[in-house]
C-alpha positions in Angstrom: -7.1 1.4 2.9 -4.1 1.2 3.3 -4.6 0.1 6.7 -7.0 -2.5 5.8 -4.0 -4.5 3.6 -1.9 -4.6 6.2 -4.5 -5.8 8.5 -5.2 -8.7 6.0 -1.8 -9.5 5.4 -1.0 -9.9 9.3 -4.6 -12.0 9.6 -4.4 -14.4 6.7 -1.0 -13.8 4.9 0.2 -11.5 2.2 -1.1 -14.1 -0.2 -4.3 -14.9 1.2 -7.4 -14.0 -1.6 -8.4 -11.9 1.0 -5.9 -9.5 0.7 -6.2 -9.9 -3.1 -10.2 -9.1 -2.7 -8.4 -6.0 -0.7 -5.4 -4.9 -3.1 -8.7 -5.0 -6.1 -11.0 -3.0 -4.5 -7.8 0.0 -3.1 -6.8 0.1 -6.9 -10.4 0.8 -8.1 -10.5 3.9 -5.6 -7.3 4.7 -6.8 -9.3 4.4 -10.3 -12.2 6.6 -9.5 -9.9 9.6 -7.6 -7.6 9.1 -11.1 -4.7 8.5 -9.0 -3.5 5.2 -11.4 0.2 5.6 -10.1 0.2 3.0 -8.1 -3.1 0.8 -9.7 -0.8 -1.1 -12.0 1.3 -2.6 -9.3 -2.3 -3.3 -7.1 -4.0 -5.0 -9.7 -1.0 -7.4 -10.9 -0.4 -8.3 -7.2 -4.0 -9.0 -6.8 -3.7 -11.0 -9.6 -0.4 -13.0 -9.0 -2.6 -13.6 -5.9 -5.4 -15.1 -7.2 -3.3 -17.4 -9.6 -1.4 -18.9 -6.7 -3.8 -19.3 -4.7 -6.9 -20.5 -6.3 -6.0 -20.9 -9.9 -5.5 -19.5 -13.4 -8.9 -20.6 -14.3 -10.7 -19.1 -11.3 -13.4 -16.3 -11.8 -11.7 -14.6 -9.7 -8.1 -14.6 -11.4 -11.0 -13.6 -14.4 -12.0 -10.6 -12.9 -8.6 -9.4 -12.0 -7.2 -9.5 -15.5 -10.5 -8.0 -16.9 -9.9 -4.6 -14.4 -5.8 -4.6 -15.4 -6.8 -4.9 -19.1 -9.5 -2.0 -18.6 -6.6 0.3 -16.7 -4.6 -0.9 -19.6 -7.0 0.3 -22.4 -7.6 3.2 -20.6 -4.3 4.3 -20.7 -4.2 3.3 -24.4 -1.7 0.3 -24.3 -3.6 -1.8 -26.3 -1.4 -4.9 -26.8 -1.2 -5.6 -23.0 -5.0 -5.0 -22.8 -6.2 -7.4 -25.6 -4.7 -10.5 -24.7 -5.6 -9.8 -20.9 -9.6 -8.9 -21.9 -9.4 -12.8 -23.9 -8.2 -15.3 -20.9 -10.8 -13.0 -18.7 -13.8 -14.3 -21.8 -12.3 -17.8 -21.8 -12.5 -17.8 -18.1 -15.8 -16.3 -17.6 -17.3 -19.0 -20.3 -15.9 -21.6 -19.0 -16.6 -20.7 -15.0 -20.0 -19.2 -15.9 -21.1 -20.2 -19.3 -21.1 -18.8 -23.0 -24.6 -17.3 -22.2 -24.2 -16.0 -18.5 -24.7 -12.3 -17.7 -20.9 -11.7 -16.1 -19.7 -13.8 -19.9 -22.1 -10.8 -21.5 -20.1 -7.9 -19.4 -16.6 -9.4 -20.6 -18.0 -9.0 -24.2 -19.7 -5.8 -23.6 -15.9 -4.1 -22.6 -14.4 -6.2 -24.8 -16.2 -5.0 -27.5 -15.8 -1.2 -26.5 -11.8 -2.2 -26.8 -12.0 -2.9 -30.3 -14.6 0.0 -30.5 -11.8 2.0 -29.5 -9.3 1.2 -32.3 -11.9 1.3 -34.7 -11.7 -2.4 -35.2 -15.8 -2.4 -36.1 -16.3 -6.0 -37.9 -14.9 -7.2 -34.5 -16.7 -5.0 -32.0 -20.7 -5.6 -33.6 -21.1 -9.2 -33.1 -20.1 -8.9 -29.7 -22.0 -6.2 -28.9 -24.8 -8.0 -30.0 -24.1 -11.4 -28.4 -23.9 -9.5 -25.1 -27.5 -8.0 -25.8 -28.8 -11.4 -26.5 -27.6 -13.0 -22.9 -28.9 -10.3 -20.9 -32.6 -10.4 -23.1 -32.1 -14.5 -22.2 -31.0 -14.3 -18.8 -32.0 -11.7 -17.2 -35.0 -10.8 -19.6 -36.4 -7.7 -21.9 -36.9 -5.6 -19.6 -33.7 -5.4 -17.2 -31.5 -2.9 -16.6 -28.2 -4.9 -18.0 -30.4 -4.8 -21.4 -30.6 -1.4 -21.5 -27.5 -0.9 -20.7 -26.6 -3.4 -24.1 -28.9 -1.6 -25.9 -27.4 1.5 -25.2 -24.0 0.3 -25.8 -24.8 -1.2 -29.3 -26.9 2.0 -30.0 -23.7 4.3 -29.3 -21.9 1.8 -31.4 -24.3 2.5 -34.6 -24.3 6.2 -34.2 -21.2 6.3 -34.3 -20.4 4.5 -37.6 -23.5 6.7 -38.9 -26.1 4.0 -38.9 -28.3 6.2 -37.7 -31.4 4.3 -38.6 -30.2 0.8 -36.7 -29.6 3.6 -33.3 -32.9 5.2 -33.1 -34.6 1.9 -31.7 -32.5 0.7 -29.6 -31.9 4.0 -27.8 -35.9 4.1 -28.0 -36.0 0.6 -25.8 -32.9 1.7 -23.5 -34.9 4.9 -22.6 -37.9 3.1 -21.6 -36.3 0.3 -19.8 -34.6 2.7 -17.4 -36.8 4.9 -17.2 -39.2 2.5 -15.6 -37.1 0.6 -14.2 -34.5 3.1 -12.5 -36.2 6.2 -13.0 -36.1 9.5 -14.9 -33.4 10.9 -12.8 -30.9 7.3 -12.7 -27.2 8.2 -14.3 -28.1 5.2 -16.8 -31.4 7.1 -18.0 -29.7 10.4 -18.8 -26.6 9.0 -20.8 -29.9 7.1 -22.5 -31.5 10.5 -23.3 -28.2 12.4 -24.0 -27.2 9.6 -26.3 -30.8 9.7 -28.1 -30.7 13.2 -28.0 -27.6 13.4 -29.7 -29.0 11.1 -32.3 -31.4 13.0 -33.3 -29.6 16.0 -33.6 -27.2 13.9 -35.9 -30.2 13.5 -38.4 -31.6 17.3 -38.3 -34.5 16.4 -36.6 -34.0 19.1 -34.6 -37.7 19.8 -33.9 -37.8 16.0 -32.6 -34.8 16.6 -30.2 -36.2 19.6 -28.3 -39.3 17.8 -27.5 -40.2 18.6 -23.9 -39.2 15.7 -22.5 -36.2 14.8 -24.1 -35.5 18.6 -23.7 -36.2 18.7 -20.0 -33.7 15.2 -19.7 -31.1 16.9 -21.5 -30.8 20.2 -19.5 -31.2 17.9 -16.5 -27.8 15.9 -17.4 -26.4 19.2 -18.6 -26.6 21.2 -15.0 -25.4 17.5 -13.0 -22.6 17.0 -15.0 -21.8 21.1 -14.1 -22.2 20.4 -10.7 -19.5 17.5 -11.0 -17.0 19.6 -12.8 -17.2 22.3 -9.9 -17.0 19.1 -7.6 -14.2 18.1 -9.3 -12.3 21.7 -9.5 -12.7 22.0 -5.9 -11.1 19.1 -4.9 -8.1 19.9 -6.5 -7.3 23.1 -5.0 
């Protein structure tokens, strides 16, 4: 990827948007590998390129802001992350509209940002708005709608509002199973969340129902396999 950056910079110049896009992709690759030592500099450089060549309010600038905010949030640098999320949301609302799925995606991450700091009164309306946007723009049975349902359900579960969480998890499960299949990571996530909720409510019998138990065990085996792979890479 470093060679690709050099090629793009030589072909288009160091401040061309294509160089910014490649920098952003390289940063995402490092994040996936938990190698974030260089990520901040890459994302900041990509943001500078977009802002200088495309403008402060361009969607690519908004995407770079969003990615940089996520990095700061992962480091618990909340004071740096918050303003970047707000700018990314403003850009998305202006560029795509307040009811566009891209805006819903930014709302979702901003809500999780507030949730991480126990700012529940700010997180809840954002999660609800993201769900409403996805239902209206993409339909009630779209995988993005299921993700929004799952996130809102997880929010209510964390606050002990179990009766609100149950129907949301159930809807997310049905949508994911029908649209993505039982082995998809999104379906596994919904199954785990729902099973954990039932256990918290002391519904052991329902939580141990064959379909939930089978999916839950499959999820645990998958996580164990991923953990073994990560351990082998570290050696």
